[in-house]
C-alpha positions in Angstrom: 14.3 21.8 56.5 16.1 19.9 53.7 15.4 16.6 55.3 11.5 17.0 55.0 10.0 13.8 53.4 8.6 14.8 49.8 4.9 13.2 49.6 4.4 10.5 47.2 1.5 10.8 44.7 -1.5 8.6 45.9 -5.1 7.9 45.1 -8.1 7.0 47.3 -11.6 6.3 46.3 -15.1 6.2 47.9 -17.2 3.5 46.5 -20.8 4.3 47.0 -24.2 2.5 46.8 -27.6 3.3 47.4 -28.7 1.5 50.6 -32.3 1.0 52.2 -31.6 4.1 54.4 -29.6 6.1 52.2 -25.9 6.3 50.7 -23.5 3.7 52.0 -19.7 3.9 51.5 -17.3 0.9 51.5 -14.6 1.0 54.2 -11.8 -1.4 54.5 -9.6 -2.0 57.5 -5.9 -1.8 57.2 -4.0 -4.8 58.3 -2.8 -4.3 62.1 0.8 -4.9 61.2 0.6 -2.2 58.5 3.4 0.5 59.0 0.8 3.0 57.7 -2.5 3.7 59.8 -2.5 -0.1 60.9 -6.0 -1.2 62.0 -7.8 2.0 60.8 -10.7 1.8 58.7 -10.0 3.8 55.5 -11.0 4.1 51.8 -9.4 1.7 49.1 -6.4 3.4 47.9 -2.7 3.7 47.7 0.5 5.1 46.0 0.4 6.0 42.2 2.6 3.5 40.4 4.8 4.1 37.1 2.5 1.7 35.4 -0.7 3.6 36.0 0.4 6.4 33.6 0.9 3.7 30.9 -2.6 2.7 30.6 -3.9 5.8 28.7 -5.0 3.6 26.0 -6.8 1.3 28.4 -9.4 3.9 29.6 -12.7 5.4 28.4 -14.6 8.5 29.7 -11.7 10.6 30.5 -8.5 11.7 28.7 -5.2 12.9 30.0 -5.8 16.6 29.3 -9.1 16.7 31.1 -7.8 14.7 34.0 -4.9 16.8 34.5 -7.0 20.1 34.3 -9.3 18.7 36.9 -6.7 18.0 39.3 -4.7 21.3 38.8 -1.9 19.7 37.3 0.1 20.4 34.0 0.4 16.7 33.2 0.0 13.1 34.9 -3.5 13.6 36.2 -4.8 10.6 34.4 -2.4 8.2 36.3 -4.3 9.3 39.7 -7.7 8.2 38.3 -6.1 4.9 37.1 -4.4 4.2 40.4 -7.7 4.9 42.3 -9.4 2.0 40.2 -6.4 -0.3 40.4 -6.4 0.0 44.2 -10.2 -0.3 44.2 -9.7 -3.7 42.6 -6.7 -4.7 44.6 -8.1 -4.0 48.0 -11.7 -4.4 47.6 -12.2 -6.6 44.5 -14.3 -4.2 42.5 -13.4 -3.7 38.8 -14.9 -0.6 37.2 -14.5 -1.7 33.5 -16.4 -1.8 30.3 -15.9 -3.7 26.9 -13.4 -2.3 24.4 -16.2 -1.3 22.3 -18.1 0.6 25.3 -20.3 -2.4 25.8 -21.5 -3.4 29.3 -19.8 -6.6 30.4 -20.4 -8.5 33.7 -17.1 -10.0 34.5 -17.2 -13.7 35.7 -16.8 -13.7 39.5 -14.2 -16.5 39.6 -12.2 -14.8 36.9 -12.1 -11.5 38.7 -10.9 -13.4 41.7 -8.3 -15.3 40.1 -6.8 -12.3 38.3 -7.0 -10.3 41.6 -4.9 -13.1 43.4 -2.4 -13.0 40.6 -2.1 -9.2 40.6 -1.8 -8.8 44.5 0.8 -11.7 44.4 2.7 -9.8 41.7 2.4 -12.7 39.2 1.1 -10.0 36.7 0.3 -6.5 36.1 -2.8 -4.6 36.1 -2.6 -4.4 32.3 -2.5 -8.1 32.3 -5.7 -8.3 34.2 -7.5 -5.9 31.9 -6.5 -7.6 28.9 -7.1 -11.1 30.3 -10.7 -9.9 31.1 -11.1 -8.1 27.8 -11.8 -4.9 29.7 -10.8 -1.1 29.8 -11.3 1.0 32.8 -14.5 3.1 32.8 -13.6 6.7 34.2 -16.6 8.4 33.0 -18.4 8.0 36.5 -15.4 8.9 38.6 -15.7 12.3 40.3 -12.8 14.2 42.2 -13.6 14.8 45.6 -10.6 16.2 47.7 -7.1 16.7 48.1 -5.1 15.8 51.1 -1.2 15.7 51.9 0.2 13.9 54.9 1.7 16.4 57.4 5.5 16.6 58.1 6.6 14.1 60.7 5.1 10.7 59.9 7.5 8.3 58.3 5.5 8.0 55.2 4.0 11.0 53.4 1.4 10.9 50.6 -0.1 13.6 48.3 -3.6 12.1 47.9 -6.3 12.8 45.6 -9.7 11.4 46.7 -12.2 10.4 44.3 -16.0 9.0 44.5 -17.8 6.5 42.3 -20.9 4.3 42.3 -19.6 0.8 43.0 -20.7 -1.8 40.2 -23.9 -3.3 41.0 -23.1 -6.8 39.5 -20.0 -7.3 41.7 -19.6 -8.1 45.4 -16.8 -6.4 47.4 -14.4 -8.3 49.4 -11.1 -7.2 51.4 -7.8 -8.9 50.1 -6.9 -10.5 53.4 -3.5 -9.0 53.3 -3.4 -5.1 53.2 -6.9 -5.2 54.2 -8.4 -7.6 56.9 -12.1 -6.5 56.9 -14.6 -4.3 54.9 -17.9 -2.8 55.8 -20.7 -1.0 53.9 -21.8 1.8 56.3 -23.8 5.1 55.9 -21.3 8.0 56.4 -23.2 9.1 59.6 -22.9 5.7 61.1 -19.2 5.3 60.3 -18.6 8.7 61.8 -20.5 7.7 65.0 -18.7 4.6 65.4 -15.4 6.4 65.1 -16.5 9.0 67.6 -17.4 6.3 70.1 -14.1 4.4 69.7 -15.6 1.5 68.2 -13.4 1.7 65.0 -10.4 3.8 64.3 -10.4 6.4 61.5 -7.8 9.0 60.5 -8.5 12.7 59.9 -8.9 12.7 56.1 -11.2 9.7 56.2 -13.5 11.5 58.7 -13.6 14.9 56.8 -14.5 13.2 53.5 -17.1 11.2 55.2 -18.5 14.4 56.7 -18.4 16.0 53.2 -21.0 13.5 51.9 -22.9 12.6 55.0 -25.9 14.9 54.0 -26.7 13.4 50.7 -29.5 10.9 50.3 -28.5 9.2 46.9 -25.4 8.3 45.3 -26.5 10.3 42.1 -26.7 13.4 44.5 -23.0 12.9 45.8 -21.7 12.3 42.2 -23.5 15.4 40.8 -22.0 17.6 43.5 -18.6 16.1 43.4 -18.6 16.5 39.6 -19.8 20.1 39.7 -17.4 23.1 39.0 -15.9 23.9 42.2 -12.5 24.8 43.8 -10.7 22.1 45.6 -8.2 23.1 47.9 -5.0 21.5 49.0 -5.3 20.3 52.7 -2.0 19.7 54.5 -2.4 19.3 58.3 0.3 20.4 60.7 1.5 18.5 63.6 2.4 20.5 66.7 3.5 19.5 70.1 1.6 21.5 72.8 2.1 20.7 76.6 3.4 17.3 75.6 0.5 16.3 73.3 0.5 16.0 69.6 -2.0 18.6 68.1 -3.2 18.6 64.4 -4.0 21.9 62.8 -5.9 22.5 59.5 -5.6 25.4 57.2 -7.6 28.3 58.9 -7.0 27.0 62.5 -5.4 29.5 64.6 -1.8 29.1 65.0 -1.5 26.9 61.7 0.5 29.7 59.8 2.9 30.1 62.6 6.6 28.7 62.3 
């Protein structure tokens, strides 16, 4: 199987907030014309870029050694965390930053949108955004949630780390109207119900990650659990053809280990 596509490193993040009826998570809808899960509701995320690793001096709350150890990597762990926050800003307009001296700064909404437009139009880089807003990324509240790898078969494969974080309370989320065409704050249980009824489309990793946090009542509880010392297994589904239909198996399912 020398032609098997190697998964590209990627990050996805679940922005959370406390709603009137419990924890809510932000979901964004992929553009219908996207060549990867078009039309599906997902969490903000995307591939890790080369520039993400270069921002080690623009972060607080986490260092390279600690990030890599948490993700079970020899090196390169911090880039996954940076990529998660970059994608959160690009796709949902939320910037998790702080002043260079650790002070709390409420970014100007107009400036946030202007820099975001420039970033998504490739008129600047993420480091330019941070410097322009006089911010550094705050990774202290980001917790590692899960690890999923796209199965062999699809034209694009990603080795994705999922994270959770409390959304900044002084910012308003909004889709970018390019890669993402809609956004919704939903309780995990409500999102799962909508997907089960066919009202919205969600892929398996989205569903399983929502299930993992659906019983928590407060954001603090989710973050405490996700940030606790626990083993996070690498999950790589398998796609098989059975009786003319595609079947997705997870580790532990009967037939998963069969060639």
